N, C-alpha and C positions, 0 to 999 in steps of 0.2 A: 192450260195456259200456253201461250206462244213464247217463243224464245225472246222476241222483242219485249214482251211484258216482263219476263223474268230478268232481262238485262236492265230494264228501267228500275225494277225493285232492287236489284243488286247495286246499281249505281246509287240509289237513294240510301242504301244501307252502308255505303262506303266501301264496297268490295271492288278492288282494283283489278284491271285487266279482264273485266267481265265480257268485253267484246270478243275475246278470243276463246271463251269457254263454250263448251257444248251444252245442250239442254240438261243433261244429267249432272254435269259438273256445276252448273248454275244452281240447280235444285239442292244439291248437297252443300254448296257453299252458303246458300241462304239458310238452310236448316241448321248448319253448324253455328252460324252467327246468331241465330235466334235461340239456340240452345245455351249459349253463354249467359252467365248471370249479368244483369244490367250493372253498369258502373254506378258507384255511389254518387248521389247528387251533392255537389258542393256549391253552396250558394255564393255566387259572385266570384268564384275562384278564377274562372276563365277571364272575367272582366279585369281582375287584378293583374293577371298575367299580361293581358293586352296593354294595360296601363303602364306596367313596368317596361314592356318592350318599347312603347312610345317614349317613355322617359329616357331609355338608353339611346334611342335614335336622336332625340332632341338635344341631348347633352353634347356640348362641344368636345371635340377630340383634343387631348393634351398633346401638344407639340413640344419636343425638347428644344431648348434654345441652343444656339451656337455659342461656344465659350468665347469670352472676350480674350484678346491677346494679353499675354502675361509677359512682362519684361524679363522675369527670371528664366522662363522657358526659352524666350528668344535669345537671351544671353548664353544659355547652355548650348543651344543649337549652333550659335555662331562660334563658341569656344571649341565645340567638337569638330566643326568643319575646318577651323584654323589649325588646330593641333592634331587632327586625325587620331582621336583617342576614343575610348569607350564612354558610355554614358556615365558609369560609376566614377570613372576617373575625372571626367569633365565636371561632374557635380562637386567633387571634393576640391579640385584645383580652381574652379571658376569662382569660388567664394572670394578669393583674394582680389580678383579684378572686377567683381560685380559692384556697381555703383561708382566706380572710379572712371568709368568711360565719360567722355565728353558728351554732354547733352546739348543739343542745339538750342540756342537762346531764341526767344521770340523776336521776330523782325521788328525793329523800331521804325516808327513812321517819321 
């Protein structure tokens, strides 16, 4: 057999990089592959795997939503910047002033 024929056989058997092998290497790789026991036939298993892969691709990706503004968090941030204190201190002391701030009234027509 010629090297070209051996390379085509190796390619059909799934031997990688057969183009770089010499004739003796090709023969031994083909013989080793044929000496292995054949894998068990699983009816439809590859089809099931392909279907699952398609399902994964077709499912929409979950995107985390951005949190809505929270008035308590805004109040704590404002209190910390006004009083130059730690978060813990702002959380304990800002309770006294939370909700007592003036809220803008809707504009009347």
